[in-house]
Structure formats: C-alpha cells, structure tokens
PDB file of the backbone (N, CA, C, O) and the ligand in Angstrom, with CONECT records:
HET     ZN  A 101       1
ATOM      1  N   MET A   1       0.846  -1.204   0.000  1.00  0.00           N
ATOM      2  CA  MET A   1       0.000   0.000   0.000  1.00  0.00           C
ATOM      3  C   MET A   1       0.873   1.244   0.000  1.00  0.00           C
ATOM      4  O   MET A   1       1.799   1.382   0.800  1.00  0.00           O
ATOM      5  N   TYR A   2       0.563   2.111  -0.887  1.00  0.00           N
ATOM      6  CA  TYR A   2       1.264   3.378  -0.948  1.00  0.00           C
ATOM      7  C   TYR A   2       0.245   4.483  -0.785  1.00  0.00           C
ATOM      8  O   TYR A   2      -0.879   4.387  -1.277  1.00  0.00           O
ATOM      9  N   GLN A   3       0.638   5.517  -0.101  1.00  0.00           N
ATOM     10  CA  GLN A   3      -0.216   6.688   0.006  1.00  0.00           C
ATOM     11  C   GLN A   3       0.525   7.887  -0.537  1.00  0.00           C
ATOM     12  O   GLN A   3       1.700   8.110  -0.246  1.00  0.00           O
ATOM     13  N   LEU A   4      -0.188   8.644  -1.327  1.00  0.00           N
ATOM     14  CA  LEU A   4       0.351   9.897  -1.818  1.00  0.00           C
ATOM     15  C   LEU A   4      -0.442  11.000  -1.136  1.00  0.00           C
ATOM     16  O   LEU A   4      -1.664  11.059  -1.272  1.00  0.00           O
ATOM     17  N   ILE A   5       0.227  11.859  -0.416  1.00  0.00           N
ATOM     18  CA  ILE A   5      -0.465  12.920   0.298  1.00  0.00           C
ATOM     19  C   ILE A   5       0.011  14.271  -0.208  1.00  0.00           C
ATOM     20  O   ILE A   5       1.209  14.543  -0.279  1.00  0.00           O
ATOM     21  N   CYS A   6      -0.941  15.094  -0.551  1.00  0.00           N
ATOM     22  CA  CYS A   6      -0.619  16.428  -1.044  1.00  0.00           C
ATOM     23  C   CYS A   6      -0.412  17.369   0.140  1.00  0.00           C
ATOM     24  O   CYS A   6      -1.288  17.517   0.992  1.00  0.00           O
ATOM     25  N   ARG A   7       0.734  17.988   0.179  1.00  0.00           N
ATOM     26  CA  ARG A   7       1.032  18.917   1.274  1.00  0.00           C
ATOM     27  C   ARG A   7       0.164  20.159   1.214  1.00  0.00           C
ATOM     28  O   ARG A   7      -0.043  20.833   2.223  1.00  0.00           O
ATOM     29  N   ARG A   8      -0.326  20.447   0.063  1.00  0.00           N
ATOM     30  CA  ARG A   8      -1.009  21.711  -0.116  1.00  0.00           C
ATOM     31  C   ARG A   8      -2.500  21.625   0.183  1.00  0.00           C
ATOM     32  O   ARG A   8      -3.028  22.443   0.936  1.00  0.00           O
ATOM     33  N   CYS A   9      -3.180  20.645  -0.397  1.00  0.00           N
ATOM     34  CA  CYS A   9      -4.627  20.578  -0.200  1.00  0.00           C
ATOM     35  C   CYS A   9      -5.041  19.392   0.665  1.00  0.00           C
ATOM     36  O   CYS A   9      -6.214  19.259   1.016  1.00  0.00           O
ATOM     37  N   GLY A  10      -4.079  18.524   1.013  1.00  0.00           N
ATOM     38  CA  GLY A  10      -4.381  17.423   1.892  1.00  0.00           C
ATOM     39  C   GLY A  10      -5.002  16.221   1.209  1.00  0.00           C
ATOM     40  O   GLY A  10      -5.405  15.263   1.870  1.00  0.00           O
ATOM     41  N   ARG A  11      -5.079  16.267  -0.099  1.00  0.00           N
ATOM     42  CA  ARG A  11      -5.631  15.150  -0.842  1.00  0.00           C
ATOM     43  C   ARG A  11      -4.792  13.893  -0.629  1.00  0.00           C
ATOM     44  O   ARG A  11      -3.562  13.937  -0.663  1.00  0.00           O
ATOM     45  N   ILE A  12      -5.473  12.785  -0.412  1.00  0.00           N
ATOM     46  CA  ILE A  12      -4.785  11.521  -0.190  1.00  0.00           C
ATOM     47  C   ILE A  12      -5.175  10.534  -1.273  1.00  0.00           C
ATOM     48  O   ILE A  12      -6.357  10.308  -1.532  1.00  0.00           O
ATOM     49  N   GLU A  13      -4.185   9.961  -1.890  1.00  0.00           N
ATOM     50  CA  GLU A  13      -4.424   8.938  -2.904  1.00  0.00           C
ATOM     51  C   GLU A  13      -3.837   7.632  -2.398  1.00  0.00           C
ATOM     52  O   GLU A  13      -2.667   7.572  -2.020  1.00  0.00           O
ATOM     53  N   ASP A  14      -4.643   6.605  -2.393  1.00  0.00           N
ATOM     54  CA  ASP A  14      -4.129   5.290  -2.041  1.00  0.00           C
ATOM     55  C   ASP A  14      -3.758   4.549  -3.312  1.00  0.00           C
ATOM     56  O   ASP A  14      -4.516   4.520  -4.281  1.00  0.00           O
ATOM     57  N   VAL A  15      -2.612   3.968  -3.287  1.00  0.00           N
ATOM     58  CA  VAL A  15      -2.142   3.208  -4.437  1.00  0.00           C
ATOM     59  C   VAL A  15      -1.844   1.793  -3.969  1.00  0.00           C
ATOM     60  O   VAL A  15      -0.989   1.579  -3.110  1.00  0.00           O
ATOM     61  N   ASP A  16      -2.549   0.844  -4.533  1.00  0.00           N
ATOM     62  CA  ASP A  16      -2.393  -0.532  -4.078  1.00  0.00           C
ATOM     63  C   ASP A  16      -1.056  -1.144  -4.456  1.00  0.00           C
ATOM     64  O   ASP A  16      -0.450  -1.897  -3.693  1.00  0.00           O
ATOM     65  N   ARG A  17      -0.627  -0.804  -5.626  1.00  0.00           N
ATOM     66  CA  ARG A  17       0.619  -1.401  -6.079  1.00  0.00           C
ATOM     67  C   ARG A  17       1.747  -0.390  -6.054  1.00  0.00           C
ATOM     68  O   ARG A  17       1.533   0.822  -6.035  1.00  0.00           O
ATOM     69  N   ALA A  18       2.926  -0.917  -6.055  1.00  0.00           N
ATOM     70  CA  ALA A  18       4.090  -0.053  -6.030  1.00  0.00           C
ATOM     71  C   ALA A  18       4.159   0.803  -7.280  1.00  0.00           C
ATOM     72  O   ALA A  18       3.808   0.376  -8.380  1.00  0.00           O
ATOM     73  N   VAL A  19       4.610   1.994  -7.077  1.00  0.00           N
ATOM     74  CA  VAL A  19       4.899   2.853  -8.214  1.00  0.00           C
ATOM     75  C   VAL A  19       6.317   2.520  -8.647  1.00  0.00           C
ATOM     76  O   VAL A  19       7.271   2.728  -7.898  1.00  0.00           O
ATOM     77  N   GLY A  20       6.443   2.016  -9.825  1.00  0.00           N
ATOM     78  CA  GLY A  20       7.754   1.556 -10.255  1.00  0.00           C
ATOM     79  C   GLY A  20       8.059   0.203  -9.642  1.00  0.00           C
ATOM     80  O   GLY A  20       7.145  -0.576  -9.371  1.00  0.00           O
ATOM     81  N   GLU A  21       9.296  -0.076  -9.428  1.00  0.00           N
ATOM     82  CA  GLU A  21       9.698  -1.405  -8.982  1.00  0.00           C
ATOM     83  C   GLU A  21      10.107  -1.443  -7.522  1.00  0.00           C
ATOM     84  O   GLU A  21      10.562  -2.479  -7.036  1.00  0.00           O
ATOM     85  N   THR A  22       9.957  -0.351  -6.824  1.00  0.00           N
ATOM     86  CA  THR A  22      10.378  -0.359  -5.429  1.00  0.00           C
ATOM     87  C   THR A  22       9.381  -1.125  -4.580  1.00  0.00           C
ATOM     88  O   THR A  22       8.176  -0.890  -4.668  1.00  0.00           O
ATOM     89  N   THR A  23       9.861  -2.012  -3.783  1.00  0.00           N
ATOM     90  CA  THR A  23       9.001  -2.720  -2.844  1.00  0.00           C
ATOM     91  C   THR A  23       9.740  -2.813  -1.514  1.00  0.00           C
ATOM     92  O   THR A  23      10.956  -3.000  -1.476  1.00  0.00           O
ATOM     93  N   CYS A  24       9.003  -2.682  -0.448  1.00  0.00           N
ATOM     94  CA  CYS A  24       9.629  -2.684   0.862  1.00  0.00           C
ATOM     95  C   CYS A  24       9.323  -3.963   1.628  1.00  0.00           C
ATOM     96  O   CYS A  24       9.514  -4.028   2.842  1.00  0.00           O
ATOM     97  N   LEU A  25       8.854  -4.964   0.924  1.00  0.00           N
ATOM     98  CA  LEU A  25       8.486  -6.203   1.601  1.00  0.00           C
ATOM     99  C   LEU A  25       9.634  -7.196   1.660  1.00  0.00           C
ATOM    100  O   LEU A  25       9.415  -8.391   1.856  1.00  0.00           O
ATOM    101  N   GLY A  26      10.807  -6.727   1.497  1.00  0.00           N
ATOM    102  CA  GLY A  26      11.948  -7.634   1.504  1.00  0.00           C
ATOM    103  C   GLY A  26      12.657  -7.670   2.838  1.00  0.00           C
ATOM    104  O   GLY A  26      13.841  -7.996   2.910  1.00  0.00           O
ATOM    105  N   ALA A  27      11.935  -7.335   3.897  1.00  0.00           N
ATOM    106  CA  ALA A  27      12.585  -7.199   5.196  1.00  0.00           C
ATOM    107  C   ALA A  27      12.600  -8.495   6.013  1.00  0.00           C
ATOM    108  O   ALA A  27      12.790  -8.472   7.229  1.00  0.00           O
ATOM    109  N   ASP A  28      12.401  -9.596   5.345  1.00  0.00           N
ATOM    110  CA  ASP A  28      12.430 -10.881   6.044  1.00  0.00           C
ATOM    111  C   ASP A  28      13.880 -11.287   6.273  1.00  0.00           C
ATOM    112  O   ASP A  28      14.406 -12.176   5.603  1.00  0.00           O
ATOM    113  N   ASP A  29      14.503 -10.633   7.213  1.00  0.00           N
ATOM    114  CA  ASP A  29      15.949 -10.765   7.380  1.00  0.00           C
ATOM    115  C   ASP A  29      16.322 -11.411   8.705  1.00  0.00           C
ATOM    116  O   ASP A  29      17.418 -11.199   9.224  1.00  0.00           O
ATOM    117  N   GLY A  30      15.420 -12.185   9.237  1.00  0.00           N
ATOM    118  CA  GLY A  30      15.744 -12.853  10.481  1.00  0.00           C
ATOM    119  C   GLY A  30      15.223 -12.137  11.710  1.00  0.00           C
ATOM    120  O   GLY A  30      15.514 -12.549  12.833  1.00  0.00           O
ATOM    121  N   SER A  31      14.467 -11.083  11.521  1.00  0.00           N
ATOM    122  CA  SER A  31      13.938 -10.344  12.661  1.00  0.00           C
ATOM    123  C   SER A  31      12.801 -11.096  13.341  1.00  0.00           C
ATOM    124  O   SER A  31      12.437 -10.796  14.478  1.00  0.00           O
ATOM    125  N   GLY A  32      12.242 -12.078  12.631  1.00  0.00           N
ATOM    126  CA  GLY A  32      11.147 -12.836  13.206  1.00  0.00           C
ATOM    127  C   GLY A  32       9.790 -12.304  12.819  1.00  0.00           C
ATOM    128  O   GLY A  32       8.770 -12.950  13.061  1.00  0.00           O
ATOM    129  N   PHE A  33       9.770 -11.148  12.228  1.00  0.00           N
ATOM    130  CA  PHE A  33       8.497 -10.568  11.806  1.00  0.00           C
ATOM    131  C   PHE A  33       8.047 -11.183  10.501  1.00  0.00           C
ATOM    132  O   PHE A  33       8.825 -11.355   9.562  1.00  0.00           O
ATOM    133  N   ARG A  34       6.772 -11.508  10.471  1.00  0.00           N
ATOM    134  CA  ARG A  34       6.193 -11.956   9.211  1.00  0.00           C
ATOM    135  C   ARG A  34       5.405 -10.787   8.654  1.00  0.00           C
ATOM    136  O   ARG A  34       4.281 -10.512   9.076  1.00  0.00           O
ATOM    137  N   ILE A  35       5.994 -10.131   7.734  1.00  0.00           N
ATOM    138  CA  ILE A  35       5.405  -8.894   7.217  1.00  0.00           C
ATOM    139  C   ILE A  35       4.398  -9.220   6.126  1.00  0.00           C
ATOM    140  O   ILE A  35       4.717  -9.917   5.163  1.00  0.00           O
ATOM    141  N   ASP A  36       3.180  -8.711   6.283  1.00  0.00           N
ATOM    142  CA  ASP A  36       2.199  -8.931   5.226  1.00  0.00           C
ATOM    143  C   ASP A  36       1.793  -7.633   4.531  1.00  0.00           C
ATOM    144  O   ASP A  36       1.088  -7.647   3.522  1.00  0.00           O
ATOM    145  N   GLU A  37       2.233  -6.559   5.067  1.00  0.00           N
ATOM    146  CA  GLU A  37       1.915  -5.309   4.388  1.00  0.00           C
ATOM    147  C   GLU A  37       2.940  -4.253   4.750  1.00  0.00           C
ATOM    148  O   GLU A  37       3.397  -4.151   5.889  1.00  0.00           O
ATOM    149  N   ALA A  38       3.277  -3.487   3.760  1.00  0.00           N
ATOM    150  CA  ALA A  38       4.138  -2.336   4.006  1.00  0.00           C
ATOM    151  C   ALA A  38       3.410  -1.113   3.496  1.00  0.00           C
ATOM    152  O   ALA A  38       2.789  -1.140   2.433  1.00  0.00           O
ATOM    153  N   GLU A  39       3.489  -0.060   4.249  1.00  0.00           N
ATOM    154  CA  GLU A  39       2.821   1.161   3.825  1.00  0.00           C
ATOM    155  C   GLU A  39       3.856   2.267   3.718  1.00  0.00           C
ATOM    156  O   GLU A  39       4.611   2.540   4.651  1.00  0.00           O
ATOM    157  N   VAL A  40       3.864   2.870   2.594  1.00  0.00           N
ATOM    158  CA  VAL A  40       4.820   3.940   2.342  1.00  0.00           C
ATOM    159  C   VAL A  40       4.041   5.195   2.015  1.00  0.00           C
ATOM    160  O   VAL A  40       3.099   5.168   1.224  1.00  0.00           O
ATOM    161  N   THR A  41       4.432   6.267   2.614  1.00  0.00           N
ATOM    162  CA  THR A  41       3.745   7.536   2.356  1.00  0.00           C
ATOM    163  C   THR A  41       4.662   8.476   1.593  1.00  0.00           C
ATOM    164  O   THR A  41       5.795   8.745   1.990  1.00  0.00           O
ATOM    165  N   TYR A  42       4.136   8.954   0.504  1.00  0.00           N
ATOM    166  CA  TYR A  42       4.855   9.957  -0.274  1.00  0.00           C
ATOM    167  C   TYR A  42       4.176  11.290  -0.070  1.00  0.00           C
ATOM    168  O   TYR A  42       2.967  11.422  -0.259  1.00  0.00           O
ATOM    169  N   TRP A  43       4.952  12.262   0.313  1.00  0.00           N
ATOM    170  CA  TRP A  43       4.428  13.614   0.473  1.00  0.00           C
ATOM    171  C   TRP A  43       4.838  14.436  -0.728  1.00  0.00           C
ATOM    172  O   TRP A  43       5.957  14.337  -1.230  1.00  0.00           O
ATOM    173  N   GLY A  44       3.899  15.248  -1.172  1.00  0.00           N
ATOM    174  CA  GLY A  44       4.230  16.074  -2.323  1.00  0.00           C
ATOM    175  C   GLY A  44       3.032  16.895  -2.731  1.00  0.00           C
ATOM    176  O   GLY A  44       2.233  17.315  -1.893  1.00  0.00           O
ATOM    177  N   LEU A  45       2.916  17.118  -4.010  1.00  0.00           N
ATOM    178  CA  LEU A  45       1.812  17.907  -4.527  1.00  0.00           C
ATOM    179  C   LEU A  45       1.008  17.075  -5.505  1.00  0.00           C
ATOM    180  O   LEU A  45       1.564  16.393  -6.366  1.00  0.00           O
ATOM    181  N   CYS A  46      -0.306  17.138  -5.363  1.00  0.00           N
ATOM    182  CA  CYS A  46      -1.162  16.443  -6.313  1.00  0.00           C
ATOM    183  C   CYS A  46      -1.063  17.175  -7.661  1.00  0.00           C
ATOM    184  O   CYS A  46      -0.577  18.304  -7.722  1.00  0.00           O
ATOM    185  N   PRO A  47      -1.518  16.539  -8.719  1.00  0.00           N
ATOM    186  CA  PRO A  47      -1.386  17.154 -10.043  1.00  0.00           C
ATOM    187  C   PRO A  47      -1.978  18.553 -10.118  1.00  0.00           C
ATOM    188  O   PRO A  47      -1.407  19.447 -10.742  1.00  0.00           O
ATOM    189  N   ALA A  48      -3.124  18.732  -9.478  1.00  0.00           N
ATOM    190  CA  ALA A  48      -3.770  20.038  -9.541  1.00  0.00           C
ATOM    191  C   ALA A  48      -2.922  21.100  -8.848  1.00  0.00           C
ATOM    192  O   ALA A  48      -2.737  22.198  -9.374  1.00  0.00           O
ATOM    193  N   CYS A  49      -2.410  20.768  -7.667  1.00  0.00           N
ATOM    194  CA  CYS A  49      -1.596  21.730  -6.936  1.00  0.00           C
ATOM    195  C   CYS A  49      -0.255  21.948  -7.634  1.00  0.00           C
ATOM    196  O   CYS A  49       0.264  23.065  -7.656  1.00  0.00           O
ATOM    197  N   ALA A  50       0.295  20.896  -8.195  1.00  0.00           N
ATOM    198  CA  ALA A  50       1.565  21.033  -8.906  1.00  0.00           C
ATOM    199  C   ALA A  50       1.401  21.969 -10.092  1.00  0.00           C
ATOM    200  O   ALA A  50       2.259  22.812 -10.356  1.00  0.00           O
ATOM    201  N   ALA A  51       0.309  21.814 -10.791  1.00  0.00           N
ATOM    202  CA  ALA A  51       0.060  22.669 -11.948  1.00  0.00           C
ATOM    203  C   ALA A  51      -0.141  24.100 -11.497  1.00  0.00           C
ATOM    204  O   ALA A  51       0.348  25.035 -12.131  1.00  0.00           O
ATOM    205  N   ASP A  52      -0.857  24.269 -10.404  1.00  0.00           N
ATOM    206  CA  ASP A  52      -1.111  25.597  -9.881  1.00  0.00           C
ATOM    207  C   ASP A  52       0.196  26.244  -9.426  1.00  0.00           C
ATOM    208  O   ASP A  52       0.448  27.423  -9.674  1.00  0.00           O
ATOM    209  N   ARG A  53       0.994  25.460  -8.772  1.00  0.00           N
ATOM    210  CA  ARG A  53       2.276  25.945  -8.282  1.00  0.00           C
ATOM    211  C   ARG A  53       3.200  26.311  -9.440  1.00  0.00           C
ATOM    212  O   ARG A  53       3.875  27.340  -9.418  1.00  0.00           O
ATOM    213  N   ASP A  54       3.211  25.462 -10.427  1.00  0.00           N
ATOM    214  CA  ASP A  54       4.038  25.748 -11.596  1.00  0.00           C
ATOM    215  C   ASP A  54       3.623  27.059 -12.239  1.00  0.00           C
ATOM    216  O   ASP A  54       4.452  27.837 -12.711  1.00  0.00           O
ATOM    217  N   ALA A  55       2.327  27.279 -12.243  1.00  0.00           N
ATOM    218  CA  ALA A  55       1.820  28.479 -12.889  1.00  0.00           C
ATOM    219  C   ALA A  55       2.214  29.733 -12.125  1.00  0.00           C
ATOM    220  O   ALA A  55       2.471  30.782 -12.716  1.00  0.00           O
ATOM    221  N   SER A  56       2.258  29.611 -10.781  1.00  0.00           N
ATOM    222  CA  SER A  56       2.510  30.801  -9.990  1.00  0.00           C
ATOM    223  C   SER A  56       3.981  30.986  -9.613  1.00  0.00           C
ATOM    224  O   SER A  56       4.416  32.098  -9.315  1.00  0.00           O
ATOM    225  N   HIS A  57       4.735  29.900  -9.628  1.00  0.00           N
ATOM    226  CA  HIS A  57       6.162  29.998  -9.295  1.00  0.00           C
ATOM    227  C   HIS A  57       6.967  29.299 -10.383  1.00  0.00           C
ATOM    228  O   HIS A  57       7.600  28.272 -10.141  1.00  0.00           O
ATOM    229  N   ARG A  58       6.935  29.836 -11.515  1.00  0.00           N
ATOM    230  CA  ARG A  58       7.454  29.092 -12.640  1.00  0.00           C
ATOM    231  C   ARG A  58       8.932  28.754 -12.538  1.00  0.00           C
ATOM    232  O   ARG A  58       9.344  27.696 -13.015  1.00  0.00           O
ATOM    233  N   SER A  59       9.738  29.606 -11.939  1.00  0.00           N
ATOM    234  CA  SER A  59      11.184  29.356 -11.981  1.00  0.00           C
ATOM    235  C   SER A  59      11.793  29.079 -10.609  1.00  0.00           C
ATOM    236  O   SER A  59      13.017  29.043 -10.480  1.00  0.00           O
ATOM    237  N   THR A  60      10.971  28.883  -9.587  1.00  0.00           N
ATOM    238  CA  THR A  60      11.535  28.596  -8.278  1.00  0.00           C
ATOM    239  C   THR A  60      11.909  27.125  -8.165  1.00  0.00           C
ATOM    240  O   THR A  60      11.516  26.303  -8.992  1.00  0.00           O
ATOM    241  N   ALA A  61      12.659  26.816  -7.147  1.00  0.00           N
ATOM    242  CA  ALA A  61      13.148  25.455  -6.990  1.00  0.00           C
ATOM    243  C   ALA A  61      11.999  24.484  -6.753  1.00  0.00           C
ATOM    244  O   ALA A  61      10.941  24.854  -6.245  1.00  0.00           O
ATOM    245  N   GLN A  62      12.229  23.268  -7.124  1.00  0.00           N
ATOM    246  CA  GLN A  62      11.245  22.224  -6.877  1.00  0.00           C
ATOM    247  C   GLN A  62      11.191  21.919  -5.388  1.00  0.00           C
ATOM    248  O   GLN A  62      12.067  22.328  -4.626  1.00  0.00           O
ATOM    249  N   LEU A  63      10.196  21.228  -5.001  1.00  0.00           N
ATOM    250  CA  LEU A  63       9.931  20.838  -3.621  1.00  0.00           C
ATOM    251  C   LEU A  63      11.152  20.298  -2.917  1.00  0.00           C
ATOM    252  O   LEU A  63      11.076  19.929  -1.745  1.00  0.00           O
TER     253      LEU A  63
HETATM  254 ZN    ZN A 101      -3.225  19.175  -3.822  1.00  0.00          ZN2+
END
C-alpha cells in the first residue's frame, strides 16, 4: 500500500501497487516478523496543486 499525500490541499491517494519497482516487503531478514503489508507515504503535490504551483512559481526550486 502506498499513500500519496498532497502537502497543499491534503488530498490523499491510495495506491495498491508499487509505483515503479520499489518494494519494501523484503525485510524478512531474520527479525522474526512476518510482514504482510508495508505502507509507504509519499508527500508532495497532487497534479492540480503542482500545476497551480508551476503556474505561480514558474522558476523557483522544486519541492
Ligand atoms: Zn493538492
């Protein structure tokens, strides 16, 4: 489970599958934990806010 959270408007998107090939379920390293779910949260800007930000701060640094 991945969550994308917009810092600006608070919009939350749940993503069931990994974006790209990164997976965090490889932690079966002898700790004894049987991991059945990993949740990763990405903070950033949703498309609408990113577009709005781009429009108003066209040449400033990225997040
Ligand atoms: Zn947003």
